[in-house]
C-alpha positions, 0 to 999 in steps of 0.5 A: 169716846164713842161710848159717851157720844153713844149714850148721848145720842140716846139721852137726845131721843129720850128728850125729843120723842116718847119712845115705846117699843110694842112686841106681839108674844105670838102669831098665828098664820093660818091657811087652807093647808097647814097652820104655823105658830110662833113660840113665845119670846123671853125676856132675854130675846128683847135685849139689844146690845149697844156697847160691846164691853169686850171691846172697851177698856175704861168701863168698870164691870160687875165683879163675880160676887157683886150683885147689880144695883136695880133702880125703878123709875117713874120718871125715865128721862130725868133719872137717866140723865141723872145717872149718865151725868155721873159718868155712866155709859148705857150698854144696852137696853130691854124694851117690850109690851106685856101683861103684869110681871115681876121682871127683877129677876130677869133684869138681874140675869141680863146684868150678870150676862153683860157685866153691867153694874146698874139697871134703870127700869120703868113699868108703865100701863099702856092699854087694856085689851079688848073683849070679855076678859080684858088684859092690862098691858104695860110697856117694859123698858131697861137701860143697863148702865156701867161706870166709865174711868175715862174723863167726860168731854170737854170741861164736863160738858156734852153738847148737841146742835140747836133743833129747829124748835131751839133756832125759833125759840132763841131766834138764832141759828148758832150755838150748841145746847148743853144736854149733859153736865157731868158731876164733879168737873169744871163746868159742874162747879161752875154752875152750867145747867142742862139746856143752856145755849153755849154762844162763844168761848174766848171770843170764838164763836160757837156755830154748833157742837162739833165747832165746841169740841174742835175748839177744845182739842185744837187749843190742847188746854192744860191745867190751870188755863182759864176758859171765858165762855158766853152762854144763853140761859132764859133768853139772857146772855151770861159769862163764866170763866171755867178753870181747867183743873 
């Protein structure tokens, strides 16, 4: 469960901010006595582990004779959402800024190190350095993902609290916003959409995202139960019934 929560947090950051990580390859410090220079970092130096796969039992890791799948993205937010909604979890990330280079072999090697089966990456132009010989520099972002075998969140939905902007747009303080609709779940087949605002379950008012989760777990729904959910979409209130499969 904790790995799914962590993935949701990352998606929230992607939705509400445009993240750019810039790293200088070297720095020279001079003084009247001596000059000290740092070595140039390599690709692996920029890797950040978010989940230790050794501590997780419900993640499908890369096989010894298997090659990971690499996907280059032109819309990182949408593509990452699409993959995570297929019950993938983000294991780690690589981010840096530098001149144009082919990083596919580096990504493959990192996947083999952390056991991830899929890497989603983007390369976007950032700026050109000043001077006689200007160098074009790019932002590199790589997400490493692995398939989860445990069940997604309640009904196949992951929700977050309403932001300040949401409260203003919907003119309300209560409710929970859908950030992920997991594929092939009751919520998916009921046609819930990312961005819908859940406001009521079986006549129980939903105050925030935690309230939604507490209601689900405390009621111990079983196969065949029907759940009536009210939600807001495009400023209209709708109601759908989900059957627990």
